[in-house]
GUVEX-56344 format. One record per residue: chain; x, y, z of N, C-alpha, C in turn; residue number from 1; residue in one letter. Coordinates in nm, 2 decimals. Each point is the difference from the previous one (the first is absolute). Last residue first. Example, Ala and Ser with C-alpha at 12.3 -4.5 7.8 and 13.67 -1.06 7.14 Angstrom:
<rs>
unit_npx_npy_npz_capx_capy_capz_cpx_cpy_cpz_pos_code
A_1.28_-0.22_0.71_0.09_0.11_0.00_-0.08_0.11_0.08_2_S;
A_0.03_-0.57_-0.01_-0.09_0.12_0.00_0.09_0.12_0.00_1_A;
</rs>
This chain:
<rs>
unit_npx_npy_npz_capx_capy_capz_cpx_cpy_cpz_pos_code
A_-3.24_-3.87_10.51_-0.10_0.00_0.12_0.04_-0.09_0.11_153_R;
A_0.22_0.05_-0.44_0.04_0.10_0.10_-0.09_0.00_0.12_152_G;
A_-0.09_-0.26_-0.39_0.11_-0.06_0.07_0.05_0.09_0.11_151_R;
A_-0.35_0.15_-0.28_-0.05_-0.11_0.08_0.12_-0.06_0.08_150_R;
A_0.10_0.34_-0.31_-0.07_0.05_0.11_-0.05_-0.11_0.10_149_T;
A_0.21_-0.12_-0.41_0.10_0.06_0.09_-0.07_0.06_0.13_148_R;
A_-0.27_-0.19_-0.33_0.08_-0.10_0.06_0.09_0.06_0.10_147_V;
A_-0.25_0.29_-0.27_-0.09_-0.07_0.10_0.08_-0.11_0.07_146_S;
A_0.22_0.24_-0.35_-0.03_0.08_0.12_-0.08_-0.07_0.10_145_T;
A_0.09_-0.22_-0.41_0.12_0.02_0.08_-0.02_0.08_0.12_144_H;
A_-0.37_-0.05_-0.29_0.04_-0.13_0.06_0.13_0.01_0.08_143_V;
A_-0.14_0.38_-0.24_-0.09_-0.03_0.11_0.03_-0.13_0.07_142_T;
A_0.23_0.11_-0.40_0.04_0.09_0.11_-0.08_-0.03_0.12_141_K;
A_-0.12_-0.23_-0.39_0.13_-0.05_0.05_0.04_0.09_0.12_140_Q;
A_-0.39_0.14_-0.22_-0.02_-0.13_0.07_0.13_-0.05_0.06_139_I;
A_0.03_0.38_-0.28_-0.07_0.03_0.13_-0.03_-0.12_0.08_138_E;
A_0.18_-0.06_-0.43_0.10_0.06_0.09_-0.06_0.04_0.13_137_E;
A_-0.28_-0.17_-0.33_0.08_-0.11_0.05_0.11_0.06_0.10_136_F;
A_-0.45_0.28_-0.05_0.11_-0.04_-0.09_0.08_-0.11_0.07_135_S;
A_-0.54_0.08_0.09_0.13_0.05_0.04_0.11_-0.05_-0.10_134_A;
A_-0.48_-0.12_0.01_0.05_0.09_-0.11_0.14_0.06_0.04_133_G;
A_-0.27_-0.27_0.30_0.06_-0.08_-0.11_0.06_0.08_-0.11_132_K;
A_-0.03_0.20_0.50_-0.10_-0.04_-0.10_0.08_-0.07_-0.12_131_E;
A_0.16_0.02_0.53_0.01_0.05_-0.13_-0.11_-0.04_-0.09_130_L;
A_0.18_0.02_0.55_-0.11_-0.02_-0.09_0.03_0.07_-0.13_129_Y;
A_0.25_-0.20_0.50_-0.01_0.09_-0.11_-0.12_-0.03_-0.09_128_S;
A_0.09_-0.24_0.41_0.11_0.10_0.01_-0.02_0.11_-0.11_127_D;
A_-0.40_-0.31_0.25_0.09_0.01_-0.12_0.10_0.11_0.03_126_A;
A_-0.37_-0.13_0.30_0.14_-0.04_0.02_0.09_0.00_-0.12_125_G;
A_-0.48_0.15_0.10_0.01_-0.15_0.02_0.14_-0.05_0.02_124_A;
A_-0.08_0.46_-0.10_-0.05_-0.03_0.13_0.00_-0.15_0.03_123_E;
A_0.12_0.14_-0.42_0.11_0.05_0.09_-0.05_-0.03_0.14_122_I;
A_-0.31_-0.08_-0.34_0.11_-0.09_-0.01_0.11_0.03_0.10_121_A;
A_-0.37_0.28_-0.03_-0.04_-0.13_0.05_0.11_-0.09_0.00_120_R;
A_0.07_0.42_-0.20_-0.02_0.01_0.15_-0.03_-0.13_0.06_119_A;
A_0.02_0.03_-0.48_0.13_0.01_0.07_-0.01_0.00_0.15_118_R;
A_-0.37_-0.01_-0.35_0.04_-0.12_0.08_0.13_0.02_0.08_117_M;
A_-0.25_0.33_-0.29_-0.10_-0.08_0.06_0.06_-0.10_0.10_116_R;
A_0.28_0.29_-0.25_-0.09_0.09_0.07_-0.11_-0.08_0.07_115_S;
A_0.30_-0.21_-0.30_0.06_0.03_0.13_-0.09_0.08_0.09_114_A;
A_-0.19_-0.32_-0.39_0.05_0.13_0.02_0.05_0.02_0.14_113_A;
A_0.00_-0.48_-0.25_-0.10_0.09_0.07_0.07_0.13_0.03_112_L;
A_0.23_-0.37_-0.19_-0.07_0.07_-0.10_-0.11_0.09_0.06_111_G;
A_0.48_-0.16_0.25_-0.14_-0.03_-0.03_-0.06_0.09_-0.11_110_S;
A_0.42_-0.17_0.34_0.00_0.04_-0.14_-0.13_-0.03_-0.06_109_L;
A_0.26_0.03_0.51_-0.12_-0.02_-0.07_0.02_0.06_-0.14_108_V;
A_0.35_-0.19_0.36_-0.02_0.11_-0.09_-0.13_-0.03_-0.08_107_V;
A_0.27_-0.17_0.48_-0.11_-0.02_-0.09_-0.02_0.13_-0.08_106_I;
A_0.41_-0.29_0.31_-0.06_0.13_-0.04_-0.12_-0.04_-0.10_105_A;
A_0.19_-0.31_0.41_-0.02_0.01_-0.14_-0.06_0.14_-0.04_104_C;
A_0.07_-0.17_0.46_0.12_0.05_-0.06_-0.01_0.02_-0.15_103_E;
A_-0.36_-0.19_0.28_0.02_0.15_0.02_0.12_0.05_-0.07_102_A;
A_-0.31_-0.42_-0.01_0.13_0.02_-0.07_0.03_0.15_0.00_101_S;
A_-0.40_-0.18_0.21_0.09_-0.12_-0.01_0.13_0.02_-0.06_100_H;
A_-0.35_0.35_0.07_0.00_-0.09_0.12_0.10_-0.11_0.00_99_R;
A_-0.04_0.29_-0.38_0.05_0.08_0.12_-0.01_-0.09_0.12_98_R;
A_-0.18_-0.18_-0.39_0.15_0.00_-0.01_0.05_0.08_0.12_97_L;
A_-0.46_-0.02_-0.04_0.05_-0.13_0.03_0.16_0.00_0.00_96_S;
A_-0.24_0.39_-0.14_-0.02_-0.03_0.14_0.06_-0.13_0.05_95_R;
A_0.01_0.10_-0.46_0.08_0.09_0.07_-0.01_-0.03_0.15_94_I;
A_-0.30_-0.23_-0.28_0.14_-0.05_-0.01_0.10_0.09_0.08_93_V;
A_-0.44_0.15_-0.03_0.01_-0.12_0.09_0.13_-0.06_-0.01_92_Q;
A_-0.08_0.34_-0.31_0.00_0.06_0.14_0.01_-0.11_0.10_91_I;
A_-0.04_-0.14_-0.46_0.13_0.06_0.04_0.01_0.06_0.14_90_G;
A_-0.36_-0.40_-0.10_0.04_0.13_-0.07_0.12_0.06_0.06_89_D;
A_-0.15_-0.52_-0.07_0.02_0.09_0.11_0.04_0.14_-0.06_88_I;
A_-0.18_-0.32_-0.31_0.01_-0.08_0.12_0.01_0.09_0.13_87_S;
A_0.14_0.23_-0.47_-0.10_-0.10_0.03_0.04_-0.07_0.13_86_P;
A_0.12_0.52_-0.11_0.05_-0.14_-0.02_-0.11_-0.10_0.04_85_M;
A_0.14_0.54_-0.04_-0.11_-0.07_-0.05_0.04_-0.15_-0.03_84_S;
A_0.32_0.32_0.16_-0.11_-0.01_0.10_-0.12_-0.08_-0.05_83_L;
A_0.55_-0.05_-0.11_-0.12_0.06_-0.05_-0.11_-0.02_0.10_82_D;
A_0.55_0.00_0.07_-0.13_-0.06_0.02_-0.11_0.08_-0.06_81_L;
A_0.56_-0.13_0.09_-0.08_0.10_-0.09_-0.14_-0.06_-0.01_80_L;
A_0.39_-0.08_0.39_-0.11_-0.05_-0.08_-0.06_0.11_-0.08_79_V;
A_0.50_-0.12_0.27_-0.10_0.09_-0.04_-0.11_-0.07_-0.09_78_V;
A_0.37_-0.22_0.20_0.02_0.12_0.07_-0.11_0.10_-0.02_77_D;
A_-0.06_-0.55_0.00_0.05_0.11_-0.08_0.02_0.12_0.08_76_P;
A_-0.11_-0.51_0.08_0.06_0.11_0.09_0.06_0.11_-0.09_75_R;
A_-0.23_-0.45_-0.10_0.11_0.06_-0.07_0.07_0.11_0.08_74_L;
A_-0.39_-0.24_0.18_0.10_-0.10_-0.05_0.12_0.06_-0.06_73_R;
A_-0.36_0.27_0.16_0.04_-0.09_0.11_0.11_-0.09_-0.04_72_A;
A_-0.21_0.26_-0.33_0.08_0.09_0.09_0.06_-0.08_0.12_71_V;
A_-0.30_-0.21_-0.29_0.13_0.01_-0.06_0.09_0.10_0.08_70_K;
A_-0.45_-0.08_0.13_0.07_-0.12_0.01_0.15_0.02_-0.05_69_A;
A_-0.30_0.36_-0.05_0.03_-0.02_0.14_0.08_-0.13_0.02_68_I;
A_-0.16_0.09_-0.44_0.10_0.10_0.04_0.04_-0.02_0.15_67_C;
A_-0.34_-0.27_-0.18_0.13_-0.04_-0.05_0.11_0.10_0.05_66_S;
A_-0.45_0.11_0.09_0.04_-0.11_0.08_0.14_-0.05_-0.04_65_A;
A_-0.20_0.35_-0.26_0.04_0.04_0.14_0.05_-0.11_0.09_64_G;
A_0.06_-0.04_-0.54_-0.11_0.03_0.09_0.05_0.03_0.14_63_D;
A_0.29_-0.11_-0.37_-0.11_0.06_-0.07_-0.13_0.02_0.08_62_G;
A_0.58_-0.01_0.05_-0.12_-0.06_0.05_-0.12_0.07_-0.07_61_A;
A_0.59_-0.09_-0.02_-0.12_0.07_-0.04_-0.12_-0.07_0.06_60_E;
A_0.59_0.05_0.07_-0.12_-0.07_-0.02_-0.12_0.09_-0.04_59_G;
A_0.46_0.14_0.06_0.02_-0.14_0.06_-0.13_-0.08_-0.02_58_V;
A_0.29_0.44_-0.21_-0.14_-0.05_0.01_0.01_-0.14_0.04_57_V;
A_0.36_0.40_0.09_-0.02_-0.14_-0.06_-0.14_-0.03_0.03_56_E;
A_0.38_0.45_0.01_-0.14_-0.05_0.01_0.00_-0.14_-0.06_55_L;
A_0.39_0.28_-0.01_-0.03_-0.01_0.14_-0.15_-0.05_0.02_54_G;
A_0.11_0.23_-0.46_0.10_-0.06_0.09_-0.05_0.00_0.14_53_P;
A_-0.30_-0.04_-0.44_0.03_0.10_0.10_0.10_-0.06_0.10_52_E;
A_-0.21_-0.23_-0.38_0.13_0.07_-0.03_0.04_0.10_0.10_51_D;
A_-0.41_-0.25_0.03_0.11_-0.10_-0.01_0.13_0.07_-0.03_50_K;
A_-0.46_0.20_0.04_0.09_0.00_0.12_0.13_-0.08_-0.02_49_L;
A_-0.34_0.04_-0.34_0.04_0.14_0.03_0.10_0.00_0.12_48_A;
A_-0.21_-0.41_-0.13_0.09_0.05_-0.11_0.06_0.13_0.03_47_L;
A_-0.34_-0.16_0.29_0.12_-0.09_0.01_0.11_0.05_-0.10_46_R;
A_-0.42_0.20_-0.03_0.07_0.05_0.12_0.13_-0.08_0.02_45_M;
A_-0.29_-0.14_-0.34_0.05_0.13_-0.04_0.09_0.06_0.12_44_L;
A_-0.24_-0.40_0.07_0.11_-0.02_-0.10_0.07_0.13_-0.03_43_T;
A_-0.39_0.01_0.27_0.12_-0.05_0.07_0.12_-0.02_-0.09_42_R;
A_-0.40_0.13_-0.20_0.06_0.11_0.08_0.12_-0.05_0.08_41_F;
A_-0.25_-0.32_-0.24_0.08_0.09_-0.10_0.06_0.12_0.08_40_E;
A_-0.29_-0.30_0.23_0.13_-0.06_-0.03_0.08_0.09_-0.09_39_P;
A_-0.38_0.14_0.36_0.02_0.00_-0.14_0.14_-0.05_-0.04_38_V;
A_-0.16_0.06_0.46_-0.08_-0.10_-0.07_0.01_-0.01_-0.15_37_D;
A_0.38_0.14_0.39_-0.10_0.06_-0.09_-0.08_-0.11_-0.07_36_D;
A_0.47_0.08_0.31_-0.14_-0.05_0.03_-0.10_0.08_-0.08_35_C;
A_0.57_-0.11_0.06_-0.10_0.07_-0.08_-0.14_-0.07_0.03_34_L;
A_0.50_0.05_0.28_-0.11_-0.09_-0.03_-0.11_0.08_-0.08_33_L;
A_0.57_0.06_0.12_-0.14_0.05_-0.04_-0.09_-0.11_-0.03_32_V;
A_0.51_0.13_0.25_-0.09_-0.11_-0.05_-0.14_0.05_-0.01_31_R;
A_0.51_0.23_0.01_-0.13_0.02_0.05_-0.09_-0.11_-0.07_30_I;
A_0.54_-0.02_0.11_-0.10_0.00_-0.10_-0.14_0.02_0.06_29_V;
A_0.42_-0.05_0.25_0.00_0.13_-0.07_-0.11_0.01_-0.10_28_G;
A_0.14_-0.49_0.12_0.04_0.12_0.08_-0.01_0.12_-0.08_27_Q;
A_-0.31_-0.42_-0.11_0.14_0.04_-0.03_0.03_0.13_0.08_26_E;
A_-0.38_-0.41_0.11_0.04_0.14_-0.03_0.15_0.01_-0.03_25_P;
A_-0.36_-0.41_-0.07_0.12_0.03_0.06_0.05_0.14_-0.03_24_V;
A_-0.39_-0.23_-0.18_-0.02_0.01_0.14_0.12_0.03_0.08_23_A;
A_-0.23_0.07_-0.52_0.12_-0.02_0.07_-0.02_0.01_0.15_22_S;
A_-0.27_-0.07_-0.52_-0.01_0.03_0.14_0.13_-0.04_0.07_21_E;
A_-0.11_-0.08_-0.47_-0.03_0.14_0.03_-0.01_0.04_0.14_20_G;
A_-0.07_-0.51_-0.11_0.06_0.10_-0.09_-0.05_0.14_0.04_19_P;
A_0.04_-0.39_0.36_-0.10_0.06_-0.08_0.06_0.11_-0.09_18_N;
A_0.26_-0.26_0.31_-0.07_-0.10_-0.08_-0.11_0.07_-0.09_17_T;
A_0.43_0.29_0.11_-0.09_-0.08_0.08_-0.07_-0.10_-0.08_16_S;
A_0.49_0.33_0.01_-0.12_-0.06_-0.07_-0.09_-0.07_0.10_15_T;
A_0.45_0.23_0.04_-0.12_0.07_0.04_-0.12_-0.04_-0.08_14_H;
A_0.51_-0.18_0.19_-0.09_-0.01_-0.12_-0.13_0.06_0.04_13_D;
A_0.48_0.12_0.25_-0.13_-0.06_0.00_-0.07_0.00_-0.13_12_E;
A_0.54_-0.02_0.08_-0.11_0.10_-0.01_-0.13_-0.08_0.01_11_R;
A_0.58_-0.07_0.11_-0.14_-0.05_-0.03_-0.09_0.12_-0.01_10_G;
A_0.54_-0.01_-0.12_-0.10_0.04_0.10_-0.14_-0.05_-0.04_9_R;
A_0.42_-0.06_-0.27_-0.03_-0.10_0.10_-0.10_0.04_0.11_8_G;
A_0.18_0.22_-0.42_0.07_0.03_0.12_-0.03_-0.09_0.11_7_G;
A_-0.37_0.06_-0.36_0.14_0.01_-0.02_0.07_0.05_0.12_6_P;
A_-0.43_-0.24_0.13_0.02_0.11_-0.09_0.15_0.00_-0.03_5_A;
A_-0.36_-0.40_0.16_0.13_0.06_0.01_0.02_0.11_-0.10_4_R;
A_-0.46_-0.17_0.26_0.08_-0.03_-0.12_0.13_0.07_0.02_3_T;
A_-0.45_-0.19_0.31_0.11_0.08_-0.02_0.08_-0.04_-0.12_2_S;
A_-0.54_-0.03_0.22_0.11_-0.07_-0.07_0.11_0.10_-0.02_1_M;
</rs>
């Protein structure tokens, strides 16, 4: 849908039929999909990212299968992905996304210690690995860097 902005120029309406999801990318904005089985954690991340210039949370998924489906439908630039997910675990999600959505950056944000899981996640195709104790500033920086790196490939 198009609306008129002041000065008569049209702009795209970035809403969709599902609240909290946007299927139309804005130019220059990094589109983020939050994938974690804990709704409160997704809410916290959405609130932390909403004021970050250049980032837009376009959707959320609470399990691995929904994550894969929403990446295909919403085409985010980056997925913030927990590894401990119901239906399909995070490592399998990473492998699937690499096969079907190679352009999407994947930042693992997990409660599992990096010393245990980072190598497996990176080997599966993740761009970055952070533990859930990372600062919001570190998460934001990693999102920007991962997307920039993925676009440069």
